[in-house]
C-alpha positions as CSV (number, residue, x, y, z in Angstrom):
1,M,-6.2,-22.1,11.6
2,E,-3.8,-20.0,9.1
3,H,-4.7,-16.3,9.6
4,S,-6.2,-15.6,5.7
5,Q,-8.5,-18.7,6.2
6,I,-9.6,-16.6,9.6
7,I,-9.8,-13.4,7.7
8,L,-11.9,-15.7,4.4
9,D,-13.6,-16.8,7.5
10,I,-14.8,-13.5,9.0
11,L,-15.4,-12.0,5.9
12,N,-18.0,-14.7,5.2
13,K,-19.4,-14.6,8.7
14,K,-19.9,-10.4,7.8
15,N,-21.0,-11.3,4.3
16,I,-18.2,-9.1,2.8
17,S,-17.0,-9.6,-0.4
18,A,-13.3,-10.4,-1.4
19,Y,-13.9,-7.8,-4.1
20,R,-15.5,-4.8,-1.6
21,L,-12.9,-5.7,1.0
22,A,-9.9,-5.3,-1.2
23,K,-11.5,-2.2,-3.2
24,E,-12.3,-0.9,0.3
25,T,-8.9,-1.2,1.4
26,G,-6.5,-0.7,-1.8
27,I,-5.2,-4.4,-1.4
28,S,-5.5,-6.5,-4.7
29,E,-8.4,-8.9,-5.4
30,S,-5.9,-11.6,-6.9
31,L,-4.4,-11.5,-3.5
32,F,-7.7,-12.7,-1.9
33,S,-8.1,-15.4,-4.9
34,K,-4.3,-16.4,-3.5
35,W,-5.8,-16.8,-0.1
36,K,-8.7,-18.8,-1.1
37,K,-6.9,-21.0,-3.0
38,N,-3.9,-21.5,-0.5
39,P,-5.3,-20.6,2.8
40,T,-1.8,-20.8,4.1
41,S,-0.6,-18.2,1.9
42,E,1.7,-15.5,3.5
43,I,0.0,-11.7,4.2
44,S,2.5,-8.7,4.7
45,S,2.1,-7.0,8.2
46,S,0.9,-3.8,6.0
47,N,-1.9,-5.7,4.8
48,L,-2.8,-7.5,7.7
49,A,-3.2,-4.1,9.8
50,R,-5.1,-2.4,6.8
51,I,-7.5,-5.8,7.4
52,A,-7.8,-6.0,10.9
53,D,-8.6,-1.9,10.9
54,Y,-11.3,-2.9,8.1
55,L,-13.0,-5.1,10.0
56,D,-12.6,-3.3,13.2
57,C,-10.5,-6.0,14.8
58,S,-6.8,-6.4,16.6
59,V,-4.0,-7.9,14.1
60,D,-3.4,-10.7,17.0
61,Y,-6.8,-11.7,16.5
62,L,-6.4,-12.5,12.7
63,L,-3.3,-14.3,13.7
64,G,-5.4,-16.7,16.1
65,R,-3.1,-15.3,19.2
66,T,-6.4,-14.4,21.0
67,D,-9.8,-14.9,21.0
68,N,-11.1,-11.3,21.8
69,P,-11.2,-9.2,18.4
70,V,-10.7,-6.0,20.4
71,I,-7.4,-7.3,22.6
72,N,-3.6,-5.2,21.8
73,R,-5.7,-2.7,20.1
């Protein structure tokens, strides 16, 4: 699974809107629209780190490298 799809799945499970995440992380909402349309879209490392911090998980978890969200935090 692509990392953008993993992020979208977590948001859905936690009932967090793209708008809320964008507002609280400073990442543009249009970027989330792009991910929804094309889940293989690239995500910059800085945005990935912001999202991981917001979702309280590791970047490795968002990248699909581990099933444990706290490894390498």
